[in-house]
N, C-alpha and C positions, 0 to 999 in steps of 0.2 A: 550347261552355266553358259551364260554370253559374254560375259565377261567377270575379273576379278580387279579390284582395289584396294590397294595395302595403304591403309594412310598414315601407320603406325606400326615399326616393329621394332621394341625395347631391344635391347643388350642383351648379351647371353646369362641363363640361368647361371648362378653361384655355382663351379664344380661342371659346370659342361663347356668343352671345348667348344672354340670358333667353327673347325671343322663340322659338327656336330649342329648347327644351327641350320635351321630350313632358310634357303637363299629368298624366297617368296612363298606368299602364301596359298599361291597354285602350287606349286612345289611338295609344299608340306602335306595337304592335305591329298595329294596323290600318293603321298606314302602310307598315311591314316587308310584309304580304302584298298591298297594294295594290302596291308595286313590284316583289316576286316576281312575283305570279301575273299583272299587266299586261292581256294581253288575254285569259286562261283563259275557257274556257268547257267544257260538256260534250265541245263537238267536237275538244276538246286533252286530253283525256284517254287517251287513246291515244298511248303513245309509245313508238318504238326507239330508244335510246343505244347506240354502237358506241363503241369506242377500244381504246386501249392501256393496259397497267397495267409498271410496274417495280418493283420490291422489290430491298432492300439486301442488296448481295453476288451478286447474281443477274447474271448477263453478258448473257441475252437475256430483252426484252419476253415479256410475255402479250399476250393479250387479251381483252375482254369483251362482252359483250352485257346490256344491261338494258332488262326489255319491262315495260311498266305498261299497265294498262288503270284509272287513276285508282290509288290505294291500294289498292282491293280485291283485286286479282288483278295478283300481279309475280313476275316469274319472271329472276334473273340466272344468265348463264352464264360462267364462268372458266376457260379456259386457257392453262395455263403449262407452260413448255417443262421436262420432267423430273418435274412435279409432279400431272399430272393434268389432269382437269377438275373444278369443284368448282361447285354450285349451289349456290341458295340462293332463298325466295320466301313467297309467301302465297295460299292459296288463299280467305281470308274465314275457313275454319272452322279451319285451322290454317296454323302455320307452319314453313317446314322448312329443313335445310343437310344438302349430303353434303358428303364429304370422303372423299379414296382410302384416306387414312390414319386417319384417325377414325372415319369411319362416317357414319351415318344419324342425324340430331337431326329431335325430332320436339317442337312446341309448341302448345300448343293452351290455350284460354281466355284469361284474364288474363296468361301467362306471354308472349303474344304480344306486349304492350306496346310494348316496346322495341323493339323490330325491326317493327314494324308501324310505330311511330313515325318511324323511320329512312326504310320506305319512304314515307312520308306526305311526308316530307321531298323526297325525289328525283321524288316526281310534283307538286310545286306544290299540295301541298292548303294550306289555312288554319292556319296558325299557331294563332289559336284555336278550332279545332275538336280539339287535340291534347291542350291540357290545361283542367284546372282550375281552377288558380289560378297568377297569377304571383306569387312571395313577397319576392323582394327585387330591385331593380333600382338599376344602382351604374354613375356612367361610370368608364372605364378607357380607357388606352393599350394598344392591343393593332396590332401590326406597324408601328408608327410613326404611326396612325390614330388617333384618339378614337372609342370605340366605346361601348357600354351594354353589362352584363353583367348579364341576365335569368336568376334562379333559378325555373325551372318547374316544377310541380310537375303529376303527372298524376295519374289516378282513379286508379291502379293503380300500382305499383311506385317503386322511387328517383326524385329530383328529378334533372332535367336541366339543364345549363346553354345558354344561347344567349351567344352575345357577336356584337355587331351593328353593323356600321359605324354612328358615327350622321348622319353626312352621306349616305351612297346609302341607307343603310333595308337593304343587303343582308346576310344571316346570312354571317358570317367562321368562325365555329366553332361546333359542336354537342357538346357533353359529354354521353357517356353511360355505361352500362355495360350489355351483353349478353348472352345465355348461354351458360354457359359448356358446352360437347357434355356435359364428365362432370361437370355440377354446379355451381351458385356463377353467378357473376356476372366477367363479363371490363372491367375498366373502358377504355374507349378515348375518341378521337375524332375528327369529323371536318371537316377545313379544307377553305374551299370556296374558289374565285380561277377569276380569270378569267372574270366575267360577261358572256355575250351572251346578245341577244334573239332568239330564235327563235319567228317565229309570232306576235309580241305576246308571248311570254311568256321571263322569264327566266331563263337557267338559266348554272351555274357550270361551265366548260369543266374545271376541273381539281379535284379531291376527294385530298385525301390521308388515310388511313387510319391512325392514329397509336394503337399497340399496345405499350402497354411498351417498348422501346426501337427496336420496330420502324414503319418507315414506307411504304405501299405509294401508293404514286401513280399515280391512276387518268386518262388525257388522254384528254378526248373529243372524238372527230373529227368523228362525226354525232349528230342528234337529230334527229329525222325525226317531225310528227305523223301518224298514218294514220287512215283513216275506219273500218276494222275490222281486226279482227286473229283468227288462226283460235285453235281450241284448243289446235294444235300448239304456237303461239308461249308459251303462258303455265300448259301442264298440267304438274304434276312426274313427275321421272322415274320409269318403272313400279317402282323397287326403294325409291322414296320412298313409293307409295303402297300397297305391300305393309308398309313397317314402319309405317303409319300403322294398319293393321288389326291386327299383330302388334310387342307391343313388344321381343320377343326380339330383333328384326331390327336394334332401332336399336345405337346406340354403348353402349357400356356407361354407368354413373352411378353413383357415389362411395355406397358404402352403409355404414352401421357395421355390418352385418350379414354376418357370413361362412356362406361356402355352396360349394356342391361344384355345379361346370357341366360337363359333355362339351364336349370340345374335339372340332377335326379337328386333326389334323397340318396346323401352317405353315411352308412354305418361307420360308427368311432367308437375308439374304444379312449375314456376319459376321465381324469377327475374333475368334479366342481366343488368348490371350498369357496365361501364368504373371505375377504384379505383387504387388507386397507391398501390404498391407492397407491401409498410409498413402497409398498412388499409386493406390485404384480412382479418384476422380475425375477426379484428373488424368488415369489411363489411357482412361476413357469420353470423357473432352473430346476425345482424339487418336481413340479404336476408332471413335465415331460418325462424325462427321466423314468420316473417311476412307474408310467405307462410304457414305456421301449423296453423298461425288464421286464414287466409281463408279458410282453408278446413275444419275447424273445425266450423267454421262459415254456411258456406254452407253444410255440413255434406260430406263430401267427407273423404272416409278411406283411410290412406295412400296405397299405393301398393308396399313398396319397403323402403330401409333406406335413409337416405338424401346425397345428393351428391352438387359439385361442378365442374363446366367445367369452362375449359380456353380456350379460343376462340384463343387468342391473344394476344403476349405480343410485343406491341412497349415503348423500353428504360422502363423507369419504372413505364406504363401502363398497367394495365391487362382488357382485356375485360372478367368479369367473370360472369357466369354464375349461378345461385346457387337453390334449390329448391328438391321437394321429388316428387317420380312415383304413378302415379297413373293410375286406370285400365282404364278409361275413359278421352278423352279431357274432360278440366276443362270451366267454362265460363270465359273469363279473367276479371279482377275486379282491377283494379288500375295498379300499377305496376306488378303483380301478372298474366302471362300470361300462356296459355296454349301451350308446346312444346312436343319437342322428344328429346331421345336418340338415337343415331343408330342402328341399326340392322348390322348383317352382322361378318364378324371374326375379332376378337378381341382379341390383346395381354394381356394378365392379370399378373399382379404381384403383393404380398400381401405386406404390409408394418405394423410391429409391433414395434410400438414406437409413441414418441411424433412428432406432425407435422412438426415440427420445422427441424424435418431429413427425411422428404419425397423429398426433391430434391435430395438426394441420390439413391433412391429407382426408380426416373424415370429415370436418368443418366444410372443406370444398367439395367432399361427396353431398354432404349431408344438403350443401345447396344445389347441387346439380339437379338432385332429385326432385326437391322443391321447382326448380326453375322447369323441368320435364314434366310437372303437375302431376309424378307418382306418390305412392303413397307408403310410406314403410309399415311392414307389416311382422315384422321380427327382429329379433337381436342381430346385433351384426359380428361379426367374427372377422380374422385376417388368418390368412394363411403363409408361415416362412420359407421362404424357397431359398434362401442363403443359410447356409450353415455358416456362423460366426470361426468356427473352427479352421473352414477350409477359406472363408476369405476375412483376412484382420479389417481390410481397409470399410468401414460401414458408411462411405461414399457410396459402396457397391450393392449394401443388402437390399435383395428386393422382396417386399413384402406385399400380398394382394390384399386387399380389401375390399370385404364384402357384404352387402344389404339387402337381403330381400324384400321387392317390393311389389308392389300392385296396381 
């Protein structure tokens, strides 16, 4: 840490004596680091953590493994029934994440900041090494106990919040914003509970990731320090290494520029029905969960983000298809059918904002297609890259609009 500034230190918490108050922010954070790290040495830098995770409305628990070689090389692997396997980690040079539905995200340079700090907290790095300044420190009550809330400023990126138990000196909450795969940042918080000592080092055995309306609970079953780790334990997946070399292999990122891209035909599972224009939003809220339920029951992992396609509009009636990409054709079941999205040359535009404003983007893309002297050859569709449950601010919703052309 290059410097600490303390712009505000409020009075003592109720019931806390003046002798217990930290004289300054730097001294308080040093106490937090001392308690958290305990007997941490270089011999404790290699750690493997395993456990289970639970998500809202999901019937079965998933499993996860976190592997650390300090905070410099990290690899997380998460397997969840019906959702496939996701990974994230860092090599030091770059940080990555994978998701069967979203694709591969690569961050380099200063873009890694918040992700690397999240890894560093898990690896028990000293907090004093992660931030350039503590801007404020306020006494608060959190979870029924006295805490201090610290506003931490990193060398690059947005400020983050630490909520620290005033008595135990343990971190209870980290408020941050991690990169959204399709652009921008996604606010979230990590809650830490059930601290236990492992080989002289203090670890939380429960971590809750709060993203929008969702809470993902990680229960740690084993935390083991190892004398060594193999490259396979920490190496990024092969497709991540390919995406590091080839940006075209990464998840699409929202852009202001309209363009033409070549697509391969995509298998999908979908429901198709005719609805009134005024019922589109309500219909999608029924159709998409119906498709996802079928995929989960049959063990089919999504291969892309949800979409809706507008085959035709007659008066106020829309021939609407909505579904989820899959790797291979599904078996039909009820209204859920195997279908495809067309391959070939396709005009692409990004819409950032609420769905009610999408007609403006469609009109702009249609005008751009005509200006490029292209001809529309098939019905258009839209891909929903933002889950409103994760990002409640509709001004940050990212939707990709696609119109086949020739």
